[in-house]
C-alpha positions in Angstrom: -14.3 -66.1 0.3 -17.1 -64.1 1.5 -16.5 -61.4 4.2 -18.4 -61.7 7.3 -20.4 -58.7 8.5 -21.1 -58.3 12.1 -24.1 -56.4 13.3 -23.8 -54.5 16.5 -26.5 -53.8 19.0 -27.3 -50.5 17.5 -27.7 -51.9 14.0 -24.4 -50.4 12.6 -22.1 -52.5 10.6 -18.7 -53.4 11.9 -15.4 -52.3 10.5 -14.6 -55.9 9.4 -17.0 -55.6 6.5 -15.1 -52.7 5.1 -18.2 -50.5 5.4 -18.1 -47.2 7.3 -19.8 -46.9 10.6 -22.9 -44.9 10.7 -23.3 -42.4 13.5 -26.5 -41.1 15.0 -27.4 -37.5 15.3 -26.7 -37.6 19.0 -23.1 -38.8 18.3 -22.6 -36.0 15.8 -23.7 -33.3 18.2 -21.8 -34.7 21.2 -18.9 -32.3 20.8 -18.2 -30.6 24.1 -17.9 -26.9 24.7 -14.1 -27.3 25.2 -13.8 -28.7 21.7 -15.6 -25.8 20.2 -13.6 -23.3 22.2 -10.3 -25.0 21.1 -11.4 -24.9 17.5 -12.6 -21.3 17.7 -9.4 -20.2 19.5 -7.2 -21.9 16.9 -9.2 -20.2 14.1 -8.8 -16.8 15.9 -5.1 -17.3 16.3 -4.7 -18.2 12.6 -6.8 -15.2 11.6 -4.9 -12.9 14.0 -1.6 -14.2 12.7 -2.7 -13.6 9.1 -3.9 -10.1 10.0 -0.6 -9.3 11.6 1.2 -10.6 8.6 -1.0 -8.5 6.3 -0.5 -5.4 8.5 3.3 -5.9 8.6 3.4 -6.3 4.8 1.2 -3.2 4.3 3.5 -1.2 6.6 6.6 -2.4 4.7 5.0 -1.4 1.4 4.1 2.0 2.8 7.6 2.5 4.2 9.1 1.5 0.8 6.9 4.0 -1.1 7.7 6.8 1.3 11.4 6.0 1.1 11.3 6.1 -2.7 9.5 9.4 -2.6 12.1 10.9 -0.1 15.0 9.7 -2.3 13.5 11.1 -5.4 12.8 14.4 -3.6 16.4 14.6 -2.4 17.8 13.8 -5.8 15.5 16.4 -7.4 16.8 19.1 -5.1 20.3 18.2 -6.0 19.3 18.2 -9.7 17.7 21.6 -9.3 20.7 23.2 -7.8 23.3 21.4 -10.0 22.8 23.7 -13.0 23.4 27.0 -11.3 26.1 25.5 -9.1 28.1 24.2 -12.1 27.9 27.6 -13.7 29.2 29.3 -10.4 31.9 26.8 -9.7 33.2 26.1 -13.2 32.2 29.3 -15.1 30.3 27.2 -17.6 27.1 25.2 -17.3 28.1 21.6 -17.2 24.7 20.3 -16.2 21.6 21.5 -18.1 18.4 22.8 -16.5 16.0 20.0 -15.7 13.3 19.3 -18.4 11.8 15.8 -18.9 13.4 14.5 -15.7 11.5 17.1 -13.7 8.3 15.6 -15.1 9.3 12.2 -13.6 10.2 13.9 -10.3 6.8 15.5 -10.2 5.1 12.2 -11.0 6.5 10.3 -8.0 4.5 12.1 -5.2 1.4 11.9 -7.3 1.9 8.1 -7.6 2.5 8.0 -3.8 -0.8 9.8 -3.3 -2.6 7.5 -5.8 -1.2 4.3 -4.4 -1.9 5.3 -0.8 -5.4 6.5 -1.3 -6.9 3.9 1.0 -8.1 5.6 4.2 -5.8 3.6 6.4 -2.7 4.2 4.2 -3.5 7.9 3.9 -3.9 8.1 7.7 -0.5 6.4 8.1 1.1 9.0 5.9 -0.3 11.8 8.1 3.1 12.8 9.4 4.4 13.3 5.8 1.5 15.2 4.3 3.4 18.5 4.6 6.5 17.1 3.0 4.5 15.8 0.1 2.6 19.0 -0.3 5.7 21.2 -0.2 7.4 18.9 -2.7 4.4 19.3 -5.1 4.4 23.0 -4.6 8.2 23.2 -5.4 7.8 21.0 -8.4 4.9 23.2 -9.6 6.8 26.4 -9.0 9.9 25.2 -10.8 8.0 23.7 -13.7 6.1 26.9 -14.1 9.3 29.0 -14.2 10.8 26.6 -16.7 7.8 26.4 -18.9 7.1 30.1 -19.0 10.6 31.5 -18.6 12.7 29.1 -20.6 10.1 27.9 -23.0 10.4 24.2 -22.2 7.0 22.9 -23.3 7.5 19.5 -21.7 7.4 21.2 -18.2 3.7 21.9 -18.7 3.2 18.2 -18.1 5.0 18.6 -14.7 2.7 21.6 -14.0 -0.4 19.5 -14.7 1.0 16.6 -12.7 1.8 18.8 -9.7 -1.7 20.3 -9.8 -3.3 16.9 -10.0 -1.3 15.8 -7.0 -2.3 18.9 -5.0 -5.9 18.3 -5.9 -5.6 14.6 -4.9 -4.2 15.6 -1.5 -7.0 18.1 -1.0 -9.6 15.4 -1.9 -8.1 12.8 0.4 -7.8 15.2 3.3 -11.5 16.1 2.8 -12.5 12.5 2.8 -10.4 11.9 6.0 -12.1 14.8 7.7 -15.6 13.6 6.7 -14.7 10.1 7.9 -13.5 11.5 11.3 -16.7 13.5 11.8 
């Protein structure tokens, strides 16, 4: 049971023999401009869709980071005023002054600055630079008062963290100004 092979006029073998057809160079390069444009357009649409997905994901991440920072800042303000308020309202201090938890509060804006250090992310946070800066200044001031006035040594970590955050903001703002020039 031998298979028959048919030879075409161009010397290529037929499909009946199970062999693949050979194509000439002219056949390979015979794609039209419309085929190339359709392929290029599809590639561009796929790339643009992926870019839009990446941009949306980056925006969601940035919004989540900023939301976490705002909640921690709000809770730290409540925490800061809870100790004197409990003394005023109940004639005894029910809530102690912040110590180690203030270190964590001071760490959150520094982490936000560190994670958003890419130029595009830092530029997107432009409207919140003043809030971040004032939060760091408040954390620094309160930590200094607690470390010096009350003798809580753990608050020196919050002082160092706040100073590192302010230095990081200064550095990123300088980079952004140099990039804009």
